[in-house]
N, C-alpha and C positions, 0 to 999 in steps of 0.2 A: 503494500499499499504506500501511496505517496502523499504526504501531507499537503502537497500544493494542488492535488487533484481531488482529493477525498475530503468532503466536508466532515467537521467534528461530529461525532455521534451524540445525539441528544439523548435525554433520559428515557424517552419512549422507546426508541430504537434499541438502546441498551437493554431495557427490561425485556423486550421482545427476544433479543439474542440470547440473553442469559437465562430465560425461562422464569423470570420473576413473575409472581402472580399479582392479581389486583389486590389482594389482601396485603401483600408486601408493600405495594404502592401506598396503600392507605396507611400503613404503619409508618412510612417515612414522612408522612404529611400531617399527622395528627398533633404534633407538637409545634408550638410557636417558638419564636426566637428566645423567649424568656429573658434571663438575666445575663446572657453573654455580653461581656464587656465591649465587644466590637460592634454591638448593634446590628445593623444591616450590612455591615462590611464583610468581605469574604474571609473565611478562616484561612490563614496562611499556613501551609503544611511544608514541613521539612521531611526529607528522605535520607536516612542514614543507613546505608547498605543498599547498594544499587544492583544487586543480582537479580535473578529471575523472581524470587519471592518478593523482594523489596519492590521491584517494578510492578508486580502484580498487585500488591498491597496499595501502591500509589494509585493505580488505575481504579481500584475498587473505592478508595476514598473519594477520588474525584468524581466517579459516576454514580455512587450509591444513593444519593439523596438529592432533593431539589435545593437545599441550602447552598448558598455561594461558597465555593471552596476553591482554592488556588495553590498550585505547587509553587513554592517560593524559593526553596534552596535544596541542594542535593549534595551528599558527601559520601566518599568511599575511600578505602584504602589505595585503590588503584584508579588512575585517570581513564584507562580504557573501559572500566566498568561504568563510570559515571557517564561517559559519552554514549555507550551502548544503551544504557537505560534512558537517557535523554532522547535518543533517536527512536527507540521503541515507543515511548509515550507519545512522541511527536508524530510518528508514522502510523501507529497501530501494530497489532500483532495477531497471529493466529491463537487459538485456544490451546491451553495446556491443562494439566490436571487441577491446578489451583485457580485457574482464571478462564473467563469467557474470551472468545475473540472480541477485539475492540478496534475502533478506528481512531484517527487522530484526535489527540487531547490537547492540541495547541492553544485553544481558546481558554483553557484553564491552567495554563503554564506560564509563569513569569520568572524564569530562571536564566538570567544572563550569565555569561561565563564567569563574572566576578562572584556569582553565588553558586558555583559548582567547585566544591572543595575536595582536596585530595590529601591523603596522608593519615597517619595515626591520630592526628588532632583535627581531622575533618569534622568529626562529631561536634566539637565545641564551636567550630565556626558556624555550623548549621544552627546550633542553639542560639548563638548570638546574632543571628541575621535578621531577627525581628519576627520569627514564627510564633504562631499560637499552638500548634500541634505538631508532633514529630512521630514518624514511623521509624521504629528501630528493628532493623532486619539484617544486621551483620551476623557472622558467626556468633554463637551464643557466649563464648568466653567473654566478649566485650560488653555484654548486656549490663552487668551491674554498674560499670563505669558510666556507661551511656545513660542508663536510667537515673542514676544519681545527678548527672549533669542536667537532665531535663527537669527533674524535680526542683533543683536549686535554681534553675532558670524560670520556674513557674510555667512550664509548658505541658500541655495535655499530651498523653502518650498512647500510641498503639505499639506494642512490643510483641515480637514473634516468640513462640515457645522454642525450645526451652529457655528459661531466663537466666540460667547459670550452668556451670559444668562441675561445680564442687560445692561443699557445704559453705566454705568461706563466702563464695559468691552469693549463695542463698541468703545468708544473714544480711549481707549488704542489700539484696533486693527487699527483703522483709523491712528493714529499717527505713529504706527509702520510700516504700510503699506506704508505711504509716506516716511518714512526713508528708507524702502526697495527699493523704486523707486530711491532714491538718490544714493543708493548703486548699482543700476542696477541688483538687485537680481530678480530671476524668482519666482513668487508666483502663485500657481494654487489652487483653492478650490474645495471641493467635490460637487459642484453644477453641476453635470455631464451632465444635459440637455444642458448645454451651449456648450457641445462638442459632441452633437448627431445630425447626419446628417439632419434628417427631421425637427428638431427644428431650425437649422441653415438656411435651405432653406426657411422655412416659415417666420422666422423673417426678412430675407433679403427682402421678398416681402411686408411684413408689413411696414417696414421702407421706402421702395420705393413707398408706397402710394397704394398698392393693395386693401385694405380695406377702403381707405379714412382716415378721421380723426377718432381716436378712441373715443367712446362715452361711452363705458361701458364694463364690463366683469365679469367673475366668475372664481374662481379657487377652486379646491377641493382635499383633501385627506381623503376620508371616507373609513373606513375599520374596520375589526374586532380587537380584542384585541391583544396585543403583550406581550411576556414574562410571560405568565400566569403560567406555571410550574416553570419557573426560580424564579418568584416572591414568590411562595409557598415555594420552596426549600430554598431560602435565608432567608425567614422569620423564618423557622423552625430552621435553624442553628443560627440565631440571638437570638431566644427565648431559645435556649439550651445554650446560653452563649459562643459560639464559637468565636463570633466577638464583638468588641466594636460598639458604635453608629456610629463613623466615618467609620470603616470598612464596616459595614452593609450597610450604605448609599452609599458608594462608589461602592460597589459590586451590589447594587440594584439601580444604578444611574438613570435609565430611569424614575423612578417614584418619584424622588425627585428634586424639582423645582430648587434648588440652583445648582444642578449638571447638569440638562439636559435643563433647560429653559422651560419645558413642551412640549408636542408633537406638539404644534403649532410652536414652534421654532425648535425642534429637527428634525421634519420630514416635516411638511407643509411649511417649509422655501423653499423647492424645488419649489413648485407652486407659492409662492409669488414672488420668484426670476423671474419667467418667466413674471409676471406682470411687474416688474421693467424694465426687458429686452424690452418688448414690448413698454412700454410708455417711456422709456429712461428718467425716471424721478422718484422723490421720492414722496410719498403722502404728502398732506397738513394736512389732518385730520385723525384721527383713532378712531373709535368706535367699540364696540363689547360686546358680552355676551357669557357665557359658563356655565358649571357646572360638576358635578360629580354625575352620577346616578348609574353607575355600579361599579365604583372603590371605594367602601365605606369601604372595609377591610383595616386593618392597613398595610398589606404588600404592598399595592399600594401607600404608601407615601402620598404626599399632592397635587398631581396634578389634573387636570381636565380630564374628558374623552370626552368632546366635546366643540368645540368653533365655533362661527359665528362672523365674522368681516367684517366691511365695511371700505374700504380705499377710501378717497376722494382725487383725484388729481385735478390739475388746471383745469379750465373751467368746473367744476362741473362733471368731469368724475368720476364715482363711480364703484368700483370693490368689488364684495361680495366675501367673503372668507369663506370656511367651512372646518372643519376637525373633525374627530371622530374616536375613537377606541372603539367600543362596539360590543358585541356578537350578532350575528344574524342579522346584519344591511347590507344594500346594499353597495357594492364596487364601488367607483368612484375616480379615480386619474387622474385629467385632468385639462386643462384650456380652457377657451372660451373667446375670445376677439371679441367685436362688434364694427364695424366701420360704417361710413356713406355710404360705397359702398359694404360692405360685412362682412363676419364673419370668425373667424379662430376657428378651433377646433384642439386641441393637446392632446395626451397623450404619454406614454412611447414608443409606437409601431408605431403610425401613426400621420399624420398631414394633414390637408386639409383647403382649402379656398372655401367658397361658396359666390356667389354674382356676381358682375360685371366682376370680374377677377378670375374665379374659377381655382383651382389648387389642385391636389393631389400628394403628394410626393410619388414616385415609385422607387426611387433609393436605393443604398446600405445603410444599417444601421449598422455601425460597433458598437462594444460594447463601450458605453461611459465611462464605469469605466476604461477601457484600454486606451481609447483615451486621456483622461485628463492627463494621465502619459506621453503618447506620446508627447503631446504639451509641457508639463513641461520639459522633458529631451531635446527635440529639442531646446527649449529656452535656456536651460543651455548651450548646446553645441554652439548655434549660438551667445550667448551673447546679445540676443535682449531685455532682461529684461521684457518679458511678465508677467503681474501682474494683478491679480484678487483680491488682498487683500482688497482695499476700496470698490470695487463693492459688494463683498459678505457681507461685514460689514453692508452696507446700507440695503440689503435685509433682513439680520438677524435682524436689528433694527426694521423694519416694523413687523416682526413676534413677536418680544418682545413687541412692542407697542400694538399689537393686544391682547397678554396675559395680559398685564397691564390694558388695557381698560375693558377686560372681568373680571378680578379679582376685580376691584374696581367699575365698573359701570360707569366710568367716560370717556367722550370723550376728547381727548388731540390733540394738534398740534404735527405733527411728529417732527418738528424742536425743540420744546420744549423738547421732549424726547432726541433728539440728544444733545442739548446744555445744558440743565438745570437739567434734571432728576438726582436725587443723588441715585437712586436705586443700591445697591450693594449687591448681594446675597452671596458673598463668606464668609465663616467664618473668625473669626478674626486671626485664626492660623490654619495651616494644621499640625494635629498631631492626632495620634490615641487615642481615649478616649471618653468622654461624648460629645454628640452633640444632644441637643433636636431638635425634628422635629417641624418646624414652622407649625402653624395651617393651615388648608385649607382656602383659600381666601373666603371671603364673600362679594359679591357686595354691595356697600353702607356702608359697614363697613371697609373693608380693605382700607388703605389710599393710595392715589396716591403720590408717593415720587419722 
């Protein structure tokens, strides 16, 4: 698509393309501008992290509601990422798993070159550029620092999951989240199932007692491999001397634990968050195991390719958790909750209850990737301080604790991980240069810190 020949997509055509329903349209229009300090002025949005997910989130924020919004500043570690994202948003792009196809958004963009920032400090320059709201979509190791900066600047936040890679980072997120509540800032996380219609309707019934007392459950993110071609290409460039250790690892972040938290945190946190939501509680104990059977080549960094975790909650409620990224394996991304009166089954497209109070959701299902931005922008306009910061931090910690249990072979108290673990995966300094890769974890040898 060419931005010179293709008119910007208006909201009506966007909703047609994304499959949003009339009920979703009504939802975006039922709130007035409220107490938003900017009055009728457009909300100025900053984007920190200009990869595919960041670009998709920016598109969804710009097109999700009728409220005036404008992309004002962009920042990334790499200049080519900033320019690629700017060009995608300007020209439009085809659909992918986390976004619908969209056309040029240039009418909602005001990002001259002087507000396209590059480097490890790009996030701070975005915060200082006069924005009202920021999208945080970098690799998750950077999230605590970036979230703290946003809260300090008094900026409303959309932050992708997971929100940290270690317990030290989680404590920073929780402290900043509490500070953000004190400032009445709106904070929405990328755990989009929380904003998906059938999940919301099923959870209302669970919390109203439709399945009785919860006694057990399972959650899964089992799938094939990710980023196979990207990993090979990145490794070839690194071997050719084009990138330093730091640059290579940041560009190949999915496979380096200090950057991603491994896929149990980076991806499976979605399903673990549903368990937190259903039980409205944190685990008491965490145990698990995992390994690396397929990702043995050096281009796959130091993470695992499969995990199995058990979360024990109060009253001996046990939830089993599985995640896998391996070639030729069965696909299953879902949650199952078992109660004394019935069971719940949920996945990204459907939800049902079986037992004494059977129910199947048959209503509208709007795009949750869009709806989470609808919720955030409405909250900014209304001034109601809707805030998911601590909620997503606690779900993320469960995923991190599952990884720690698998890596070390040790069972731990969830509260110990929250309060006492000293694990901090961030490097001593952020600078391009040498950065040896930590060895792959070995249960029974790797220490629980």
